[in-house]
C-alpha positions in Angstrom: -2.6 -5.2 23.0 -4.4 -5.5 19.6 -5.4 -8.8 18.2 -2.7 -9.5 15.6 -2.5 -12.9 13.9 0.5 -13.9 11.8 -0.2 -16.5 9.1 2.5 -18.6 7.4 2.5 -19.6 3.8 0.1 -22.3 2.9 -0.2 -24.8 0.0 -1.6 -23.4 -3.3 -5.2 -24.4 -3.9 -5.9 -26.4 -7.0 -9.7 -25.7 -7.0 -11.2 -22.6 -8.6 -11.1 -19.7 -6.1 -14.4 -18.2 -4.9 -14.9 -14.5 -5.6 -14.2 -12.0 -2.9 -17.7 -11.3 -1.3 -17.0 -7.5 -0.8 -16.4 -4.6 -3.1 -12.8 -3.6 -3.5 -10.9 -0.4 -4.3 -7.4 -0.9 -5.5 -5.0 2.1 -5.8 -1.4 2.8 -6.5 0.5 6.0 -5.6 2.8 6.7 -8.6 5.7 9.0 -9.0 7.9 8.7 -12.1 6.8 5.1 -12.6 6.1 5.2 -16.3 8.2 2.1 -17.0 6.7 0.0 -14.2 3.0 0.8 -14.6 2.0 -1.1 -17.8 3.0 -4.4 -16.3 1.6 -3.6 -12.9 -1.8 -2.5 -14.1 -2.1 -5.4 -16.6 -1.3 -7.9 -13.9 -3.7 -6.2 -11.4 -6.6 -6.5 -13.8 -5.8 -10.1 -14.5 -5.8 -10.9 -10.7 -9.0 -8.9 -10.0 -10.9 -10.4 -12.9 -10.2 -13.8 -11.4 -10.9 -13.1 -7.8 -13.1 -10.0 -7.4 -16.5 -9.2 -8.9 -17.0 -5.6 -7.8 -13.8 -3.5 -8.0 -12.2 -0.3 -9.2 -8.6 0.6 -9.9 -7.2 4.0 -9.1 -3.7 5.5 -9.9 -2.6 8.7 -8.1 -0.1 10.4 -10.3 1.8 12.4 -7.8 3.2 15.2 -10.0 5.4 12.9 -12.0 8.1 14.5 -14.1 8.5 11.6 -16.6 6.0 10.2 -19.0 3.7 8.6 -16.3 0.8 10.8 -17.4 1.0 9.7 -21.1 1.4 6.0 -20.0 -1.7 6.3 -17.8 -3.8 7.9 -20.6 -2.9 4.8 -22.8 -3.8 2.4 -20.0 -7.2 4.1 -19.5 -7.9 3.6 -23.2 -6.9 -0.1 -22.8 -8.7 -1.0 -19.6 -11.7 1.4 -19.7 -13.7 3.0 -16.9 -12.7 0.6 -14.2 -9.3 2.4 -14.3 -9.4 5.9 -12.9 -6.4 8.4 -12.8 -6.1 11.2 -10.4 -3.3 13.7 -11.1 -1.6 16.0 -8.7 -0.2 19.0 -10.6 2.7 19.1 -8.2 4.4 16.4 -6.1 2.7 16.2 -2.7 4.8 13.4 -1.2 4.0 9.8 -0.4 1.6 10.7 2.3 -0.2 13.2 0.1 -0.6 10.5 -2.6 -2.0 8.0 -0.1 -4.5 10.5 1.4 -5.8 11.2 -2.1 -6.1 7.5 -2.8 -8.0 6.8 0.4 -10.3 9.7 -0.2 -11.1 8.6 -3.8 -11.8 4.9 -2.9 -15.5 4.2 -2.7 -15.8 0.5 -2.0 -16.0 -1.6 1.2 -12.3 -2.5 1.3 -9.2 -0.6 0.1 -6.0 -2.3 -1.1 -2.9 -0.3 -2.0 0.7 -0.9 -2.9 3.4 1.1 -4.6 3.3 1.9 -8.3 7.0 0.9 -8.8 6.2 -2.8 -9.0 8.4 -4.0 -6.2 5.5 -5.8 -4.5 3.8 -8.7 -6.4 0.1 -8.0 -6.9 -0.3 -11.8 -7.4 -0.1 -12.0 -3.6 -3.3 -10.0 -3.2 -5.7 -13.1 -3.3 -4.0 -14.4 -0.1 -5.0 -11.2 1.7 -8.5 -11.4 0.4 -8.9 -15.0 1.6 -8.4 -14.1 5.3 -11.0 -11.4 5.5 -13.7 -12.0 8.1 -16.2 -9.7 9.7 -13.7 -9.3 12.6 -10.7 -8.2 10.4 -9.9 -4.6 9.9 -6.4 -4.8 8.4 -4.5 -7.4 6.5 -0.8 -6.3 6.2 2.0 -7.9 4.3 5.4 -8.5 5.7 8.4 -8.9 3.4 9.7 -12.4 3.1 13.0 -11.0 1.9 13.9 -7.4 1.0 15.4 -7.1 -2.5 17.1 -3.8 -2.1 20.8 -2.6 -1.9 22.3 -2.9 1.6 21.8 0.7 2.7 18.0 0.8 2.2 17.9 -2.5 4.1 19.7 -1.0 7.1 17.8 2.3 7.0 14.5 0.5 6.6 15.3 -1.9 9.5 16.3 0.9 11.9 13.3 3.0 10.9 10.9 0.1 11.4 12.2 -0.7 14.9 12.4 2.9 15.9 8.8 3.6 14.8 7.5 0.4 16.4 9.1 1.3 19.7 8.1 5.0 19.7 4.4 4.3 18.9 4.1 0.9 20.5 3.1 -0.6 17.2 2.8 -4.4 17.2 2.8 -4.9 13.5 6.1 -6.5 12.5 6.7 -4.6 9.2 5.4 -1.0 9.2 7.5 -0.4 6.1 5.6 -3.0 4.0 3.1 -1.0 1.8 1.0 -4.0 0.8 -2.2 -3.5 2.8 -5.9 -4.4 2.6 -8.0 -2.2 4.8 -11.7 -2.0 5.8 -12.6 1.4 4.4 -14.9 2.4 7.3 -11.8 2.5 9.6 -10.2 5.2 7.4 -12.9 7.7 8.2 -12.4 7.6 12.0 -9.7 10.3 12.1 -7.9 12.3 9.5 -4.4 11.3 8.3 -2.1 14.3 8.1 1.4 13.2 7.1 2.8 14.1 3.7 5.9 11.8 3.9 6.3 8.0 4.5 5.4 8.8 8.2 1.8 8.3 7.0 2.4 4.5 7.3 3.1 4.9 11.1 0.1 7.1 11.5 -2.1 4.7 9.5 -1.2 1.4 11.3 -1.3 3.1 14.7 -4.8 4.2 14.0 -5.8 0.8 12.6 -4.3 -1.2 15.5 -6.3 1.0 18.0 -9.5 0.5 16.1 -10.3 -2.7 18.1 -10.6 -4.8 15.0 -8.4 -7.8 14.2 -5.1 -7.3 12.4 -3.7 -10.2 10.2 -0.2 -10.4 8.9 0.8 -12.4 5.8 4.2 -13.0 4.1 4.5 -11.3 0.7 7.1 -11.1 -2.0 9.4 -8.1 -2.4 11.0 -7.9 -5.9 14.2 -6.4 -7.2 13.6 -2.8 -8.5 13.6 -2.9 -12.3 13.1 0.8 -12.9 14.1 4.1 -11.3 15.0 4.5 -7.7 13.2 4.7 -4.4 11.9 8.2 -3.4 12.0 7.3 0.3 15.8 6.7 0.7 16.9 10.3 -0.3 18.3 12.8 2.2 15.4 15.2 1.8 12.8 12.5 2.1 14.5 11.0 5.2 14.8 14.4 6.8 11.1 15.2 6.2 10.1 11.8 7.6 12.2 12.3 10.7 10.6 15.7 11.4 7.1 14.5 10.8 7.5 11.3 12.9 8.7 13.5 15.8 5.8 15.9 15.3 3.4 12.9 15.2 4.8 11.6 18.4 4.3 14.8 20.3 0.8 15.2 18.8 -0.1 11.7 20.0 
């Protein structure tokens, strides 16, 4: 069984935080997230400027059909060369966007979360604070899921099914708020194009032999658009790919 530690919320520090001692790549997969990205990117740079000395921010625009491309052009002008945009001409799915982000990341640690703003990037410093030489993954788990009832039910069933099928010990596979030691991402290729990539990813990381830490994180009500995961086509693709992954394993 992998070494997995679950940490509870702690009191907020009143002293000035020390800077993260490693370099960090932050990336966001984005699909039709034009309305959410300005706030997300602005808040991300505010957090990183306070907590990390050496960082880069990457947005993977996964073939968005809205004005995401134009919004990102404006944000690059505002934030400069530390913000990099990678654009897929056509939508490659959530897994395709994550694979692109992992391949583009160049620093010692990689953090990613979704571009729709449902996770609070202000929780990132808590993940940074628990990194030690023995830790390979710090994974969030949702304190409370702020979604309609049907995504909550589907998400809970999917999480339990995937944990059972792949013997994953992580409590919340569906929480895409992750800080990963980049060297672990080069051990074997990720192949999924759907949300199944999360199962593939955490299974690989748990089997790496490095410590896994879980922390509670905020999940916010969706202010813009709708989830791409909880659609019939996306769910069908995920089911097919998770079965294929199981038999490959």
